[in-house]
C-alpha positions, -999 to +999 in steps of 0.1 A: -357-457-354-379-485-366-404-489-393-441-494-384-467-509-407-504-509-404-529-524-428-548-556-436-532-590-431-519-593-467-504-559-467-486-564-433-474-599-441-448-588-467-433-564-442-432-590-415-412-612-438-387-584-442-383-583-405-404-553-395-416-561-360-437-530-353-468-540-373-506-541-368-530-561-389-564-545-392-596-566-393-621-538-399-620-501-408-629-490-372-596-504-358-574-485-382-575-450-368-569-462-332-540-484-343-525-456-362-527-432-332-511-459-310-482-462-335-478-424-334-473-427-297-445-453-300-413-433-297-393-461-314-412-458-347-397-433-371-416-442-403-451-455-405-463-473-437-501-474-443-525-486-469-542-460-491-576-476-486-574-468-449-559-433-455-591-424-474-613-431-444-593-412-418-610-384-399-600-349-410-580-344-378-560-376-382-555-371-419-540-336-411-517-352-386-506-378-411-500-352-438-479-329-416-460-353-393-423-352-396-415-377-369-428-402-374-430-398-412-461-415-427-459-431-461-491-441-479-480-471-500-498-489-527-516-465-551-507-435-572-510-403-552-536-389-576-559-419-568-557-411-531-565-374-532 
């Protein structure tokens, strides 16, 4: 299983330097949800790391999928949980 990372260029860059190959840089908010769904479809990805700024703008359906998914597991990284909810 591999890690997947999706977020803006600065967020993704650090993970690229760590050697994570499954990554997607987002230029605008509209790309995020589509990119995240693509990453869900990738059977090699076991953990997806996303930015909290983008988690906040997800549709209710996708947010439910993110919150309940076991494989892949989605980690919102970057802010305190209380700031996201």
